[in-house]
N, C-alpha and C positions, 0 to 999 in steps of 0.2 A: 477560404480564409487565408489572409496573407498580411504580413507586416509591410509589404510594398504596395502603396496606394495605386501605383500604375497598373497593377493587375486587375483593377476594377474594369478597365476597358476590355481586357482579354475575357473576363468572366461575362461581360455583356454580349460579346460576340458568340458565345457558346450556345445559348444563353444559360447563365447560372447566377445564383444569388452570390453576392460578394460581401464578405465581412472583413473590415479592416481591424487587424489585431491591435492597432494603436488607438482605436476609438475609445473615448471615455465612457461610452455607453455600450461597450462590447457585450456585457452580460445580458443586458436588456435586448440587444439585437439577436443574440443567440436564442433567447427565450422566444422572441417573436418569430424567428426562423422555424423553431419546432412547432409552434402553434399554427403558423400560416402556410408552411410548405411541407410539413411532414404529417399533417392530419391530426395533431393532438388537440387542437382547439375545436371550435364549432365548424360545421361544414358551411362554408360560405359559397352560396350559389352566385355565379357570375355569368355575364354575357361574354361572348368572345372578345369584346373590346375592353373587358375588365370591370365593367359596371356591375356593382353588387345588386343582386335581385332579392335575396333572402338569406336566412341562416337557419341551421338546424343544430340542436344541442344533443339530441339522442336519436335512437332508432325510430321511435314513433314519429318524431318531428320530421326526420328524413323521409320516411314513408309518406307522410301527409304532403310534404312540400314537393317531392318528386312528382306526385300525382297531378299537381297543377302548375308545374314549372314551365316556362316558355320553351318551345322546342329547341331554339338556338342554344340555350343554356344547357339543356339536357344533352344535346350532342357534344357540346364543348367539354363537359365533365366526363362523359362516357368515353370519348376518344382519348382522353388523357389518363384513364384509369383512376380518376379522383375518388369514385365511390369505393373502389377496391382499397385504395390507400387509406381512406378514412376508416373503413371497417377493420383493416389490419391493425391500425393504431389502437383500436379498441379491443383487440384480441379476438375478433370475430373471424378467425383464420379460415374456417370452412367456407363461409359465404364470400369472403374477400378473394379466396383462391378461385372460386367459381366465377365471380365477376371478372377477374383478371383473365381467365381462359376464354371468356366469351367476348369477342371483339365487337365494337359498335358497328363495324362494317357488315356484320352478319345480319343486321336488321335493315329492312328496306324502308320501314316507316318508323317515325319517332314514337307513335302510339304503341306499336308492338314492343319496342324497347322499354318504354315507360311501364307498360303492363308487366313485362318480365321483371323489371327492377322492383316495382311495388309489390308484386306477388311474392318475390323472393324475400324481401324485407319482412313482409307480413308473415310468411311461413317461418322465418327465423324467430320472430317475436312470439309466435304461437308455440313453437317448439321449446323456447326458453321458459315459458310459463307452464308447460305441461307438468302436471303433478304438484304444482305450487299452489298453496292456499295463501293468497296475499291479503294484507290488511286493506280494507276498503278506504279509498281516498278519492273524493270527488274530482280533484284536479288531475289525477293520473289514471282513473278507472277507464278501461277500454273493454267493453263487453265482447268485442270481436276477438280478443286475445285471451282474456282471463276467464277460465272456466269456473273457478271458485274464488270467492273473496269472503272475508269474514268482517263483520261489523262488531265493534266492541273490543274490549281488552282481555276478555276471558279466554281460556284455552278452548280448543275444539272438543266437542263431545264425541262420543262413540259413533253416533249416527252420521255426523258430518264427516268424520274421518273415513267411515265406511263408504259413503257416497263418493268422496274424492278418490279413494282406492279403486272402487269399481269403475269410475270414469277412466282412470289411468289404464286399468286392465282392458276395458272395452276399446280404448284407442289403440292398444297394442295388437289387437286381433285383426290381422289383415282382411279377413273375410268380412268382418263387421264394418271396418272403415271403408272398404271398397264399395260396399253396397249402399252406404249412407252418405258418402261424401261425393259431391259432384265436381268440385273445383280443386285443381291441383294446389291452390294456395292454402287449402285446409289440411294438407298432408302434414304428418308430424314433423318431418324434417325435409326442407326444400332442396337439399343437395345430395 
């Protein structure tokens, strides 16, 4: 950001985003900078040439769309830590840090990296729902993540609370989870 318009050329050489302090739209440009460059808006999937491929608004959409994203776009975002930045902006610090520490160059195939990202996102979503009894909503229901949902407006009864509690206890027992779970994506916490 500068009040000297000539600094735009210097910023372009870095490359960096340039904002002119004298712009009549400065507030809007700052807002757009936060959304488009710091990860506070939707995740915008792009090809290396900048062409937009898709968008994700939440973790579930990110997981779904990474699973079918073109390889070129997957490599483009992974090499630039875009997944980590987007997660960090949503206070998902644990997974964001893990993604930042694992470099795209550590994967020889795009499918291996894709599986790693999808399973990590899925594990995070499962972990966040652990012990939560959510209100059922057809638009947001994900049977792969939600263990318990309630239908209706009334409070939970004693049997339902007991089942939710026992489920949480059983998931905490390492011997039980080790013998019944076969996929690392089903583990309570992916990092």
